KESE-744632 format. One record per residue (C-alpha): x, y, z; residue in one letter. Coordinates in steps of 0.001 Angstrom, whole numbers, padded with zeros to 6 digits, always signed. Layout:
<numis>
XYZa...
</numis>
This chain:
<numis>
+008844+000007-006357x+005746+002485-005792x+002810+001548-003943x-000727+001841-004373x-002800+003407-001747x-006343+004861-001583x-007236+007433+000800x-011156+006985+002044x-013264+008171+004768x-016391+006320+005842x-019713+007692+005881x-021086+009850+008328x-024024+009002+010408x-025223+012386+008855x-024997+011402+005282x-028521+011561+004280x-028190+015454+004672x-025438+015971+002299x-025658+018649+000118x-027343+018318-003403x-026987+020927-006370x-027849+019206-010014x-030399+016750-008895x-033451+016204-006849x-033380+015275-003487x-033750+011498-002585x-034371+009100+000572x-031071+007959+001392x-030476+004642+003336x-027532+005227+005335x-026878+001461+006240x-026792+000564+002908x-024782+003305+001971x-022196+001895+004462x-022640-001459+003267x-021892-000411-000310x-018714+002052+000855x-017294-001205+002588x-017900-003250-000872x-016382-000265-002923x-013242-000589-000521x-012928-004256-000427x-013128-004066-004452x-009751-001643-004228x-008182-003873-002131x-008814-007019-004397x-006885-005208-007265x-004120-004755-005059x-005086-001201-003414x-004289-000603+000061x-006963+001464+001637x-005955+003928+004276x-009121+005324+006223x-008945+008985+007118x-010240+009942+010411x-013997+009875+010411x-015739+013665+010260x-019234+012736+011539x-020324+016095+011997x-019620+016548+007907x-022816+015109+006056x-020486+014905+002787x-017159+013902+004328x-017310+010455+002486x-016631+012065-000728x-012922+012548+000486x-011626+013150-003219x-012761+016384-002824x-010615+017642+000010x-007046+017305-001450x-005235+017274-005084x-002440+014849-005476x+000562+015496-008042x+003554+013419-007397x+004410+013075-004167x+002703+016612-003420x-000872+016902-001872x-002747+020444-002150x-005219+020629+000422x-008293+022138-001066x-010598+024952-000085x-014443+023892-001042x-016558+026609-002646x-019281+024732-000542x-018405+026711+002753x-020225+023641+004854x-017712+021551+003296x-014300+022860+004354x-014124+021391+007812x-013670+018032+005812x-009977+019070+005276x-009389+018336+009035x-007642+014832+009218x-006765+014750+005287x-003930+016919+006201x-002776+014615+008610x-003046+011532+006347x-001085+012545+003421x+001701+013908+005734x+001831+010483+007342x+002338+009096+004278x+005140+011050+003342x+003564+013548+000944x+004458+017304+000949x+001417+019452+001801x+000592+022697+000307x-002847+024446+000678x-005378+026580-001042x-005868+029757+000055x-008854+032474+000301x-010144+033776-002175x-009236+030590-004067x-011517+027627-003964x-011206+024559-005279x-012735+020740-004876x-010627+017747-005522x-013512+016444-008180x-013020+019049-009924x-009569+017870-010883x-008591+015535-013824x-005066+014397-014388x-003808+012560-017593x-000278+011979-017264x+001424+015337-016718x-001724+017269-017705x-004007+018640-015261x-007926+019505-016504x-009433+021555-013946x-013316+022277-014096x-014194+026004-013327x-017569+026092-012236x-019655+026372-008675x-017164+025084-006470x-013564+026072-007943x-012957+029333-008893x-010258+031496-010900x-008083+032015-007908x-008357+028178-007035x-007258+027405-010363x-004095+030043-010189x-003246+028288-007409x-003203+024795-008254x-001020+026089-010900x+001093+027775-009043x+001855+024408-007158x+002186+021984-009636x+003714+023734-012957x+006972+023610-011255x+007027+020212-010953x+006095+019728-014678x+002439+019720-014589x+000310+021318-017612x-003028+022999-016263x-006118+023559-018491x-008725+025073-016883x-012358+024081-018575x-015660+025068-018390x-018314+022904-015798x-022150+024117-015928x-024207+021157-016197x-022831+019168-013392x-021357+019565-009836x-017771+018790-010382x-015739+018218-013723x-015198+014570-012832x-019283+014628-012640x-018891+014877-016227x-015576+013250-017622x-012737+010868-016223x-009986+009244-018381x-009321+005623-019848x-005501+004158-019323x-004715+005282-022647x-005861+008874-022008x-008980+009046-023686x-011557+011307-022418x-014933+009682-021612x-018319+011651-020756x-021854+011468-021553x-022694+014354-023919x-025394+016051-022740x-023414+016687-019290x-020059+017920-020713x-019558+021446-021773x-017127+021466-024112x-015680+018153-025633x-013888+019470-028131x-011530+020489-025370x-010101+016885-024868x-007704+015671-027714x-009529+012170-027581x-013345+012045-026409x-015610+009229-026163x-018903+009356-025740x-020742+007264-023195x-024272+006520-023464x-025445+006575-019719x-024589+009514-017328x-023152+007282-014511x-020830+005609-017118x-018864+008863-017439x-016999+007715-014364x-014157+005524-013939x-011554+004623-011497x-008489+002808-013160x-007898-000201-011112x-004525-001497-012698x-003988-002961-016172x-007519-003142-018121x-009344-003439-015168x-011984-000203-014756x-014305+000412-011482x-017334+001520-012823x-020875+001876-011291x-023606-000719-011443x-025876+001251-012954x-023982+001881-016126x-024175-001680-017383x-024520-000237-021357x-021130+002006-020874x-019565-001085-019298x-020400-003465-022442x-019057-000719-024428x-015977-000449-022461x-015544-004369-022467x-016160-004150-026304x-013115-001794-026602x-010737-004644-024626x-011085-002876-020861x-012433-004995-018174x-015275-003456-016451x-015923-004143-012561x-019208-002731-011544x-020016-001761-007977x-023064-000698-006394x-023015+002976-005363x-026939+004061-005742x-026799+005511-002074x-023991+007797-003082x-025151+008954-006840x-028482+010301-004712x-025984+012680-003217x-023847+013299-007010x-021386+010982-006062x-019675+008718-008417x-017281+006125-008233x-013977+008599-008380x-015134+010936-005397x-015272+007930-002695x-011355+007675-002761x-008062+009296-003205x-005593+006940-005368x-001850+007771-004857x-000161+005829-007404x+003390+007315-007175x+004052+007327-003295x+007016+004647-002981x+006860+002404+000528x
</numis>
């Protein structure tokens, strides 16, 4: 049977120096961030996920946002190459971690750039955000890696937020959710649900009706509960100050076989 694993990487002591692009810099409490990270990991484990820690990258302030370093499709890991040059060293250790899990490994090569946070998978459809961190060559290389495996890759514009998944994620039935002011073209998604809060645009599918969601989106949690989902709130306030959300703190691997 497939085993549910989640790659995670503990916060760097330099977390407070992480990049900010679309928000004003705020003071980050690194100790509180570590406590929130531990609670996030425990929430995953409580819902049947095995957390796998990637070797820490203490010299990389943004390294806790491990989702940006790799994109998974089936059993293939595509190692990213960030559009932010200062983040490119974060892939060290991630390649080793996915290889240990039995994944085959591909890479994004220069001149391509791609951040994992720009990739939203819904079944065999892969939406890729084209914005500040992911360029056309990166999209082309992702397409070359995954389309032969059965994926359909669709590029979508991202100009109002850092990553595609800063603007939208998807519910278990494939409905894309997002906060309208942050989404460039909602009409690109066959099924779209507007949510009332920016932080409500991000959910992690825990299994069944359960959805991991930021504690800062209570109105969206109520909306999703009314639709029959079971929101599981976690406080990630310190990571939100760095444009982080619930998706970027882990890489979920659902299709690996134990």
